[in-house]
MITI-122667 format. One record per residue (C-alpha): residue number from 1; x, y, z. Coordinates in Angstrom, 3 decimals, decimal comma, always signed. Layout:
BEGIN
[NUM; [X; Y; Z]]
...
This chain:
BEGIN
[1; [+92,202; +111,333; -101,320]]
[2; [+92,877; +109,840; -98,104]]
[3; [+92,163; +106,707; -97,229]]
[4; [+91,551; +105,741; -93,329]]
[5; [+91,315; +101,835; -94,654]]
[6; [+94,728; +101,835; -96,368]]
[7; [+96,198; +103,827; -93,381]]
[8; [+95,089; +101,207; -90,942]]
[9; [+96,312; +98,357; -92,829]]
[10; [+99,634; +99,985; -93,370]]
[11; [+99,714; +100,054; -89,433]]
[12; [+99,096; +96,423; -88,987]]
[13; [+100,894; +95,242; -92,113]]
[14; [+103,684; +92,695; -91,124]]
[15; [+106,134; +94,512; -93,541]]
[16; [+106,510; +97,244; -91,436]]
[17; [+106,476; +95,401; -88,031]]
[18; [+109,040; +93,383; -89,406]]
[19; [+110,843; +96,681; -90,748]]
[20; [+110,516; +98,488; -87,298]]
[21; [+112,254; +95,026; -85,117]]
[22; [+114,863; +95,815; -87,860]]
[23; [+115,322; +99,202; -87,213]]
[24; [+115,465; +97,965; -83,168]]
[25; [+117,729; +95,779; -83,489]]
[26; [+120,512; +97,383; -86,103]]
[27; [+120,040; +100,677; -83,320]]
[28; [+121,002; +98,612; -80,421]]
[29; [+123,458; +96,546; -81,900]]
[30; [+125,330; +99,763; -83,409]]
[31; [+124,851; +101,580; -80,392]]
[32; [+126,375; +98,645; -78,356]]
[33; [+129,434; +98,123; -80,623]]
[34; [+129,938; +102,126; -80,658]]
[35; [+130,244; +102,698; -77,529]]
[36; [+133,048; +101,083; -76,168]]
[37; [+135,180; +102,181; -79,610]]
[38; [+133,731; +105,426; -78,589]]
[39; [+135,151; +105,233; -74,952]]
[40; [+138,554; +104,260; -76,384]]
[41; [+138,724; +106,843; -79,019]]
[42; [+137,992; +109,381; -75,787]]
[43; [+141,183; +107,889; -74,058]]
[44; [+142,921; +108,176; -77,062]]
[45; [+142,207; +111,877; -77,721]]
[46; [+143,137; +112,124; -73,866]]
[47; [+146,322; +110,309; -74,200]]
[48; [+149,935; +111,464; -73,507]]
[49; [+150,860; +109,988; -76,635]]
[50; [+151,246; +111,892; -79,733]]
[51; [+150,734; +109,335; -82,730]]
[52; [+147,452; +108,407; -80,682]]
[53; [+146,119; +111,746; -80,285]]
[54; [+146,479; +112,393; -83,903]]
[55; [+145,205; +109,043; -85,221]]
[56; [+142,222; +109,517; -82,810]]
[57; [+141,517; +113,168; -83,686]]
[58; [+142,161; +112,570; -87,459]]
[59; [+139,299; +109,807; -86,948]]
[60; [+136,910; +111,703; -85,361]]
[61; [+137,699; +114,903; -87,690]]
[62; [+137,362; +112,370; -90,753]]
[63; [+133,885; +110,688; -89,695]]
[64; [+132,260; +113,826; -88,098]]
[65; [+133,059; +115,545; -91,382]]
[66; [+131,163; +113,640; -94,031]]
[67; [+127,897; +112,361; -94,516]]
[68; [+126,805; +108,886; -93,423]]
[69; [+125,176; +108,621; -96,352]]
[70; [+128,358; +108,994; -98,441]]
[71; [+130,224; +106,630; -95,521]]
[72; [+127,501; +103,979; -96,284]]
[73; [+128,061; +104,150; -99,865]]
[74; [+132,053; +104,063; -99,795]]
[75; [+131,653; +100,765; -97,459]]
[76; [+129,441; +98,937; -99,396]]
[77; [+130,213; +99,592; -102,838]]
[78; [+133,843; +101,381; -102,480]]
[79; [+135,390; +98,846; -100,566]]
[80; [+135,009; +96,057; -102,901]]
[81; [+136,967; +97,595; -105,264]]
[82; [+139,993; +97,389; -102,775]]
[83; [+139,031; +93,730; -102,502]]
[84; [+136,823; +94,074; -99,028]]
[85; [+133,255; +93,389; -99,963]]
[86; [+130,640; +93,356; -96,849]]
[87; [+127,436; +91,917; -96,984]]
[88; [+124,358; +94,140; -96,610]]
[89; [+124,002; +93,949; -93,118]]
[90; [+127,421; +94,014; -91,995]]
[91; [+128,047; +97,490; -94,250]]
[92; [+125,236; +99,083; -92,688]]
[93; [+126,649; +98,169; -89,005]]
[94; [+130,341; +99,084; -90,083]]
[95; [+129,193; +102,275; -91,078]]
[96; [+126,529; +102,820; -87,946]]
[97; [+128,711; +102,178; -85,606]]
[98; [+132,121; +104,043; -86,882]]
[99; [+130,136; +107,248; -87,535]]
[100; [+128,274; +107,286; -84,094]]
[101; [+131,776; +106,334; -82,416]]
[102; [+132,701; +109,152; -83,589]]
[103; [+129,985; +111,354; -81,909]]
[104; [+130,084; +109,577; -78,752]]
[105; [+133,705; +109,753; -78,374]]
[106; [+132,879; +113,402; -77,745]]
[107; [+130,200; +112,998; -74,919]]
[108; [+132,766; +110,544; -73,256]]
[109; [+135,256; +112,842; -73,422]]
[110; [+133,474; +115,908; -72,397]]
[111; [+132,048; +113,747; -68,905]]
[112; [+135,471; +112,237; -68,413]]
[113; [+136,617; +115,853; -68,297]]
[114; [+133,819; +117,317; -65,986]]
[115; [+135,023; +115,115; -63,164]]
[116; [+137,683; +117,208; -61,042]]
[117; [+141,036; +116,177; -61,877]]
[118; [+141,348; +116,169; -57,827]]
[119; [+139,433; +113,158; -57,942]]
[120; [+141,697; +111,112; -59,695]]
[121; [+144,934; +112,640; -57,714]]
[122; [+143,449; +111,162; -54,865]]
[123; [+142,807; +108,050; -55,919]]
[124; [+146,380; +107,884; -57,573]]
[125; [+147,775; +108,989; -53,751]]
[126; [+146,106; +105,931; -52,243]]
[127; [+147,690; +103,618; -54,575]]
[128; [+144,988; +102,850; -57,205]]
[129; [+146,447; +101,276; -60,775]]
[130; [+145,056; +103,841; -63,323]]
[131; [+142,484; +101,375; -65,068]]
[132; [+140,865; +101,036; -61,139]]
[133; [+141,105; +104,973; -61,165]]
[134; [+139,096; +105,217; -64,301]]
[135; [+136,478; +102,430; -63,443]]
[136; [+135,736; +103,565; -59,880]]
[137; [+136,422; +107,059; -59,717]]
[138; [+136,234; +108,866; -62,962]]
[139; [+133,351; +106,755; -64,591]]
[140; [+130,646; +106,607; -62,208]]
[141; [+130,878; +110,610; -61,737]]
[142; [+131,275; +110,984; -65,546]]
[143; [+127,998; +108,689; -66,207]]
[144; [+125,936; +110,987; -64,558]]
[145; [+127,009; +113,937; -67,171]]
[146; [+127,184; +111,582; -69,958]]
[147; [+124,050; +109,975; -69,892]]
[148; [+121,281; +112,367; -71,199]]
[149; [+123,437; +113,087; -74,646]]
[150; [+123,779; +108,952; -75,172]]
[151; [+119,927; +109,027; -74,692]]
[152; [+119,511; +111,646; -77,106]]
[153; [+122,239; +109,977; -79,842]]
[154; [+120,143; +106,537; -79,300]]
[155; [+117,098; +108,357; -80,339]]
[156; [+118,485; +110,113; -83,189]]
[157; [+120,420; +106,620; -84,301]]
[158; [+116,517; +105,053; -84,215]]
[159; [+115,980; +107,845; -87,077]]
[160; [+119,701; +107,815; -88,912]]
[161; [+118,864; +104,100; -89,822]]
[162; [+116,832; +105,270; -92,274]]
[163; [+119,805; +106,151; -94,339]]
[164; [+120,971; +102,361; -94,609]]
[165; [+117,746; +101,957; -96,907]]
[166; [+120,319; +103,267; -99,511]]
[167; [+122,249; +100,033; -99,598]]
[168; [+119,373; +97,715; -99,372]]
[169; [+118,946; +97,110; -95,446]]
[170; [+115,265; +95,847; -95,241]]
[171; [+114,488; +98,355; -91,822]]
[172; [+111,164; +100,184; -91,543]]
[173; [+111,532; +103,130; -94,401]]
[174; [+112,429; +100,415; -96,985]]
[175; [+110,097; +98,004; -96,111]]
[176; [+107,311; +100,801; -96,132]]
[177; [+108,600; +101,901; -99,791]]
[178; [+107,936; +98,187; -100,408]]
[179; [+104,238; +98,013; -98,844]]
[180; [+103,240; +101,203; -100,998]]
[181; [+103,859; +99,877; -104,151]]
[182; [+100,960; +97,072; -104,000]]
[183; [+98,328; +100,333; -103,459]]
[184; [+100,618; +103,469; -104,182]]
[185; [+98,855; +105,272; -101,240]]
[186; [+101,979; +106,792; -100,690]]
[187; [+101,016; +109,685; -97,869]]
[188; [+99,335; +106,679; -95,631]]
[189; [+102,068; +104,495; -95,986]]
[190; [+104,984; +107,403; -94,761]]
[191; [+102,040; +108,384; -91,829]]
[192; [+102,407; +105,065; -90,654]]
[193; [+105,966; +104,827; -90,908]]
[194; [+106,284; +107,979; -88,974]]
[195; [+103,633; +106,732; -86,162]]
[196; [+106,151; +103,786; -86,019]]
[197; [+108,947; +105,818; -85,437]]
[198; [+107,395; +107,921; -83,053]]
[199; [+106,537; +105,139; -80,658]]
[200; [+109,708; +103,916; -80,738]]
[201; [+111,279; +107,062; -79,811]]
[202; [+108,703; +107,778; -77,370]]
[203; [+109,569; +104,690; -75,389]]
[204; [+113,114; +105,072; -75,275]]
[205; [+112,368; +108,492; -73,769]]
[206; [+110,993; +106,623; -71,225]]
[207; [+113,585; +104,326; -70,587]]
[208; [+116,163; +107,269; -71,211]]
[209; [+114,303; +109,136; -68,168]]
[210; [+114,422; +106,137; -65,717]]
[211; [+118,293; +105,776; -66,651]]
[212; [+118,795; +109,541; -65,988]]
[213; [+116,902; +109,305; -62,394]]
[214; [+118,886; +106,073; -61,600]]
[215; [+122,338; +107,357; -62,584]]
[216; [+121,794; +110,840; -60,785]]
[217; [+120,112; +109,442; -57,409]]
[218; [+123,368; +110,318; -55,671]]
[219; [+122,950; +113,831; -56,721]]
[220; [+119,083; +114,205; -56,180]]
[221; [+117,895; +117,203; -54,234]]
[222; [+117,108; +116,562; -50,738]]
[223; [+113,986; +116,603; -49,192]]
[224; [+114,407; +118,448; -46,377]]
[225; [+117,875; +120,893; -46,711]]
[226; [+116,813; +121,294; -50,579]]
[227; [+120,849; +121,023; -51,076]]
[228; [+122,245; +118,259; -53,340]]
[229; [+123,943; +115,672; -51,459]]
[230; [+126,644; +114,400; -53,304]]
[231; [+128,365; +111,266; -52,620]]
[232; [+131,605; +111,562; -51,202]]
[233; [+133,551; +109,456; -53,939]]
[234; [+136,943; +110,817; -52,386]]
[235; [+136,709; +109,189; -48,556]]
[236; [+135,414; +105,904; -49,632]]
[237; [+138,584; +105,492; -51,950]]
[238; [+140,154; +103,959; -49,331]]
[239; [+138,104; +100,788; -48,692]]
[240; [+138,209; +100,414; -52,288]]
[241; [+141,881; +100,247; -51,884]]
[242; [+141,996; +97,515; -49,308]]
C-alpha cells in the first residue's frame, strides 16, 4: 500500500538531494566538454581532407551505432585490460562526452550547412580569414538553428545520466536505490526520484526557451509589418574587416 509519509521522506532525503546535484553537474560538465569536441568533429566531416573525413565519420558511426551502456562498461571495465584504468567519475565523463559529442556534431553540422554559402563567399571576398568567417558569419546564424536541438540534447542528457549508475556513480537513481534499501518502499522512492527529474527538466525547459528567444531576437516578427526582420549579416562584414 502507498505510504505518503515514506514518499515525503524520500522527497527530503539528503541522499536524493545530493544525487540530484550530482546529476546536474555531471550533465553540465559533459555538455560543456562535448560541445567543443562536436564542433571539431563537424568541421572534420566537412573537411576537404579525405582521411579527416574518414576518421570523424567513423567516430560518429561508432558512437551512434553502439549503446551508451555498452560504451560505459567497456571504458570502465574493459580499458584496464589494456593498461588504461579510469576512476568512476572519469570513466562516466569520458563515456558521456564521447557519446554525446557524436550526436551534437550532427546538430552542429546541420546548423552550419543551413547558412547560405554565399554568406561565407562574401566574407572571404572582403578579405576575412577562414577562422573569422566561421566565428563572425557562420556561427551566429547557425546558432539560431542549433539552439533548440542542443537544448533538447541537454534535456535528454539529464535523464541519460541514469546509465552511469551501472559503473557505481552515485547520481540520483543510484542514491535512490540506496535509500530504498532502508525501508523497501520502492514505488515511493522511484516516484520521488521521477519528480526530481521532472523538476530539473522543467527548469531547463525555461532556460532553453529564454536562450531560443535571445538567439532568435534578430529574426522575430515585427509588430507592424508582420514579416521576419533578418539581420544584414553581409553588409556588416565590411565593418568587421576594418
